[in-house]
N, C-alpha and C positions, 0 to 999 in steps of 0.2 A: 253133318255138322258136329264139331267137337263141342261137348258140353261139360263144364266144370261143376261138380256137385256143390251145392251150398252147404254151409256149416250151421248147425243149430237152427235150421229153418230159414236161413238166409236165402234170398232169391238166387235162382240159378244164373250163372254167368256164362255166356257163350264165348267162343274164341274171338269173335269179332268185337265183343264188348271189351275183352281184355286188351286186344290190339288197339282199339280206339283210346282206351285209358292210357296205354303206353305212349301213343302218339301225342296225347295231350300233355303228359308229363315231359316228354322230350321237347315239345314246342315251348313249354314254359321255361325249361332250363336253357333252351337255345336262345330265347329272348333275353334272359338275364345275362347270359354269356356275351351276347351281341352288344348289350348296353355296356357291360364291363370293358369289352375290347375297344369300343368307340371312345369311352371316357379315358381309358389309358392312352390310346393313340393321340387324342386331342391334347392331353397334358404333356406327353413327351414331345409332341410336335411344338407346342408352345414353349416348352422349356428350352429347346434348341433354338427356336426363332427369336425369343425375347432377350437372349443374352444374359440370363440370370446366373449362369455358371461360367461366364467368361467376362473379362473386364470387370466393371464395378458390380459385384453381386449385391442384391438387395440388402439394405442395412439391417433390418430386423432379423432376416434369416441368418446373417453372419453372426449376429449377437447370440442367437440360440446355439449355433455351432461352437462359438468361442467359449460360451459358458460351460458346455460339456467338456471341452478341452481343458479349461481352467480347473474344473472339478477333478479331472484325471490327474492333474498335477498337484492335487492336494489343497487347492485354494477353495475357500468356503464362500458360497454366495450369501448375501444379506448381512454378513457379519463384519465387514470391513475389508475383506480380501478383494471382493469385487461387487459392484452393484448389479442387481438383477431384479427387474420390476414385475416379474410374472411368477406364478406358482411354478414348482420345479418339474412338472411332468415333461414338458418339451425339452428341457435340459437333460433329463434322464433318458429320453428316447434317443438323444444324440450321442450318448456315451459310446456305443459300439462303433459309430461312424467316426468319432474323434479318435478312437483307438486305431481304426483303419487308416485315418489320416496320418497318425504317428508312424505307422508301419510303411506307408506309401508316401502320399503327399496330402496336404490339407485340401487341395483342389479335388483330389480323388474322393476323399471322405465326404466332402460337402456335396459333390455331385451324386454320390451313392445315396446320401440322405434325401436329396431332392427327388430322386427316383422313387424312394420309399413313399414319400408324401404324394407323389403322383399315383402310386398304387392305392394309397388311402382314399383318394378321390374316386378311383375306379371302383373300389369295393363299395363305397358309399352309394354311387349311382346304381350299382347292381342291387344293393339292399333296399334302396328306395323302391325299385321295381318289385322285389320280392315282398316287401311289407305291404305295398298297395294291393298286390294280387291276393295275398292271404286275407286282407281285410275286406275283400269283396269287390274291389274295383275291377272293371272289365279289363281284358288283356291289353287292349289298345291304350286304355287310360293308364294302366300301370307302366307300360313301356313309354308312354308320352312323359310321365313324371320322371322316369329314369333318364330319358333322353334330355330332358330339360337340365337336370343336374350334370349330365355328361358333357353337354355342349354350351351351356350358358357362359357367355364371355367372362362373367364375374367369377364363377366357380372354377373355370378353366385357368384363369389368370392367377387366382389365389392358390389353386391346388397344384400348380406346376413347380412349386418350390417349398422350402421349409417355412410354414406359417402355422399359427395357432388354429386358424379356422378349419382347414381340412381335417386336422386331427380331431377337433371338437365335433365336426359334422359326422365323422365315422362313429364316434362314441354315442352321439345323440340318436342316430338311426339304429344303432345296435340296441339302445335302451328301448326305443319304440318297438323294435322286433321282439324284444323279450316281454314287455308288459303292455304293449299297445293293443288296439282293437284287433279282433280276429279270432281269438281264443282265450280261454282262461289260463293265466300263467301258473305254472307249477311252482312248488317251493324252490326247486333248483333254479328256475328262471328268475324268481324273485331275488335269490341270493346273488346270481350273476348280475342282475340289474343293479343291486346295491353296490357291487364292485365297480360297475360302469359309472354309476352316479359319483362315487368317491373319487374316481380318476378324473372324470369330466370337470368337476369344479376345480381341479388342480391344473387344468389346462389354461383356463381364463375365468375370472370370477363372473363374467357375463353369463356363462352357461348355467349358473344357479337359477336364473329366471325361467328358462324353458323346463328345467328339471322340476321346479315346483309345480308348474302346470301339469306336466306328465304324471307326477306323483299324485296330485289331487284327483285327476281323472281316473287313475288306476285305483285309488281308494274306494271309489264307488262300485268297483267290480270284484274286489278281493276281500276276504274275511279279515277282520282286524288282527286275529292271532298270527296270521301269516303275513299280513301287510307290514308288520313291525320289522320284518326281516330286511326290507329295503333300506330304511333309515339307519338301522343298527349296523348293517354291513357297510353302508356308505360311510358312516362316521369312522368305523374301524379302518376302512381302506384309506380314507383321507388322513387319519392319524398316523398310519403306517408310513405314508409318503411324507408327511409334513413334520412330524415330531423331531426327527434327527436334525433337520434344518432349523426348526423353531428353537430347539434347545441350544444348538451351536451358536445361533445368532443372538441369543439372549432376548428374544422377542422383537428384534429389529426386522425380522422377516415380515411381521404384520405392517410395520411402517412402510416397507418397500412395496409390498404387494397390494395393500389396501389404502393406507393413508395418502401416500404419494400420488397414487392414481386418482383418488377422489379430489385431490387438491390441484390438479392440473387446470390451467386456464383455458378458456374456450377460444383459443386462437391457435393457429398453426402457420408455419412458414411456407412461403411460396418460392419457386425457383428464382424469382427476381430479388429475393432477399427481404421482402416485406412480409408482414403478418396480417392475417385476416380472420374474421369470424365467418364460419360457413353458414349460409342460410339453409333453411329447410328444403328449398327447391334444389339447391346445388347438391345437397346430400341425396335427395331423391334421384337426381340425374346420375350420380355415381352409383347409388344403390342398384338401380335398374340396369346399369351398364350402358345407358343411352349416350352418356357423354363420351365414353371411350369409343363406342361403335361409330357414332357420327363423326368423331374426330378422324378416324381412319377413312371413312367413306368420303368425307369432304376435304381431307388433306389439311385440316387445320389443327392447331394445338388445342388441348382441352381448355387452356386459359382463354383462348380467343373465342371459344364457344360458350363460355360460362354464362353470358347474358343473352345468348342467341334465342330469339323467339321460337325458331324451328325446334331447337333442342327441348325447350320447355313444353311445346305442344306435343311432341312425341313422348316425352316423359309422362305427361298427364294422360295421354292415350294408353300407355302401358299400365299406368296405375289404375285406370278405369277397367282395363281387362282383368287385372289382378283382383279388383274388388268384385267384378262379375263372377270370376271363378270362385271366390270365397263364398259368395251368396249361394251358388250352386252346391258347393262342397258341404255347406252346413246341413244338408239333408242326409248325410251319412255320418256314422260314428267316427270313421277315420278323418272325415272332413272337419268335424267339430274340433277334434284334437289339433289338426293341422292349422286351422284358422286361428285358434287360440295361441298356438306356438308362434305363428307368423305375426300376429298383432303385437304380442308382447316383445318379440325380438326386434320388430321395426321400431317400436317405441324406445327400446334401449339404444338403437342406432341413432335415432333422431335427437336423443337427449344426451348422448355421450359428449364429453368435453372436446374431443377431437374426432376426426373422421378421415379415413383413407379409402380409396376405391375398393381395395380388397376386403374391407370390412363387410361388404355386401354378401360375401360367402357365409356369413353368420346365419343368414336366413335361407341358405340354399336348400337344406333338407325340408324345412317346413313349407316353403313355396312349391317345391317339387311334389310334395305329398298333397298340397291343395289342388294342384293341377290334376294329379291322378284321381283324387277323390271326387272332383267335379265331373269326371268323364261320364259316369252313369246317369246323373241327372241331366246333363247336357245331351247325352245320347238319346234320352227318351224324347227330347224335343226335336232333335235333328234326324232321328232315325238311326238304325244300327250302322256303325261305321265298319266297313269291311276291313279285315286285317291286311289283306293284300293291297288295299288302297292306301293304308297308312305308311307302308314302307317307303314308297317313292317320295311322299310328302315329308316324311321324317328325314330322309337323306338330303333333300333340298334345303330344309330348314337348318339341319346340322351343318351343312357345308357353308351356308350363309353366316351362321353364328361363328363358325371357326374363322372364316375369312375376315370378319369384322371384329374379332376378339381384340380388345386393347392390350397393348404391351404393359405389363406391370413393372417392368424394369427395362430401361433402355441403355444401350452401350454409349454412355456419354464420353468415355475416354477409351477407345479401343486400343489400349496399349499392348505392347508385345510382352505377354506374361512370361514366356520362356526366357527372353533376354533379360528382363528385370530380375527374375529369380536367380539366374546364373550370376549376374553382376553383384547381387547382395548376399550370395550364399555364405560368405565369410564374415558377415556382420552378425554378432550374437544377439544384440538387442535392438530391435527396430520398434519405435513407438509411432502410432498413427491415430488419426481421429476416427477411425472405423476399423473393425476387425476384417472387413471385406478385403481391404488392401493386403493385409497380412496373410489372408488365405490365398490370394492370388500369387503373392511372393513366396509362398510356402515358408513363411517366417513365424507363423503363429505358434506352433508347437515349440520351435527352437527358442523363441523369445521367452515363453513360459518356463522352459527348462533352464534357461540361463538366469532366471530370477528377474526378468524384465517386468517392471510394474505396469504392464498393459492394462488399460481400462477395457473391460469386456463391453460395457455399454457407455460410450462416451456421452451420448445424448442423455442417457439415464442419470448420469452424475449431474449434468446440467439442469435436469428437471427436479432436482432435490436430492434424489438418491439417499445417501447417508448424511449429507450435510446441506440442509436447507439454505444456509447462508450464501451458497453459490448459485442459487436458482436463477435461471435465465429469464429475464422479463421480456415482454413483447417489444421487439425492436431494439433492445439494448441488453448488454451483459453487465452484471454488477462488477465492481472492482474486485471483489473477492473471487468471483468466477474467473476473471481474466488472470489473476495471480495464480489461481489453481491450474489453469490451462498452461501457463508458461512453465510452471514447475514440472508439470507432467511431460510436456514436449522436450524439456531439457534433461530428462531422466534416462534417456537411452543413448546408444551409440550412434543411431541415425534417426531421422524424423521424416514423416510424410504427412503433409496436410493436403487432403484431397477435396474436402467439402467447402464450397464457396461460402456457406453460412458461417463456418468456423473462422475463415479469414475475415469475414465481415465483423464478427464479434471481437476478434483479437485486435483488429485495426492494422493498417499498413505498416506502421513502425514496428509493432511486435512481430509481425510476419517476417519482415526483413531481418530482424534480430535472430529469429529462429532459423532462417534459411540462408544465413551468410556463410555457412560452412561449405566445403567442397561438395560438388555433385558426385554421388556414387553411381547413380543410375537415372536414366530419364527416357520416357517414351510417351509420346502423344499427350503431353500436359501433366503426366504423373512424374514427380521428381523426388528422388530420395537424397536427402542432404546429410552429410556428416555433422554431428553435434559437436560444436567447438567449446562450449562452456557447460559441460555436463554437470548436473546436480544429482547426487546419489540419494535415492529414496528407499524407503522400506520395501521389501519384497512383496509383490502382489497387492500393493495398496490400491484399493478400488478396482 
């Protein structure tokens, strides 16, 4: 038998010991890679299936891409050139893709950025597995946590395109990897954690809540002299990102990012053109993904299932399972951190002014870590779970989750993108009620270059933006807002109104006045009209 001598009195290691250790390391890496591959495959599959990069791309995603493109053309956010109601990180991430779109097509750039965000989700699932394993969770529990994030319909739906949540999830789990339970963080890790903290709060302000929890729990394990590195570096990182925009906007960045968001009313529009306040139960149905999953299983629209007793019962059962997992997870250090993160994040979602189904991804990391941390306490009661028996079960659960994953964006108007693009190629300035249409027509970059006053975030202007006097009230638009919309739509060479809610706010007479010009291109309900009474406006206004 081959024997490897020990060093400084260390125990002797046989060749079989070394081989067994190598097999364990390989198995651990293989599990993380498998979770990564499954998560990426799920997001890419969902991306192609949901139509998020064909037809009407999701509104928010197109706003982030358009903001990056506007910045490339020298237009300043927050300062009057265009409205942007979020911190600048997601806009900065989009810069290379907007440049790619300029060199190729906007559709290509947007698609490439969507694939990047799918990669973000896959890396997050892999890191959830790695974090849980390092913190002492059994292998099957760590993999279960990673698989949950990889295949949960909410995280897959949100992570298959450009959204704030998957980017924030990746940064949060990176912060947990650096300073979470498992080992004492080094000075270098604390500095890196500070950088992550500073970037994360510039993705969306909501992320400040879990960061406070993570920092407080880290403070109990780290010496004060070194702990100060985290907030110091975080403040420096945030200042490096924000100061250029803050100074250029004269402080109006604070109004856009903070004041306007806090002042939003607790109502949101529905596809029927009405407005409603979302109940706590409806938020839970969307947060858990039950509403979307049962919608696909039963073949009913989410609106039809909103008051369904079956949906409510399933939602309550899912919530009960989560509570049981939290109680079990509290017996471990990782579980205590994860439960606190989950509780505070759920509270944020339940009290936020508005709520959309993809917001549930906000709790994706903490919920997955709760599941991973609960494995050891649960395993003690149920007996050891064999690794080989987990794989078939995980495969079946993953397949079921994927098949019932709700679409986060549907192709309401499957228009002929190539034909529309060709028909409008010679029009220098096209104005629209959403940048997603301009991305499909490959007119976004061209319109910015021509000085077209495209609004990057049409809805953001309506929600206050830089001019609170045009704020859209529930169920009606103020006269000032209607006048502002009319001036905007008449400021280009051509106009597209694709959102039924915009038509509702304008009213039939104003819509007819805007669309009385000749039709330049038309496909499946999307119509591009020539503007016959153009009003010249300042370049890049809003």
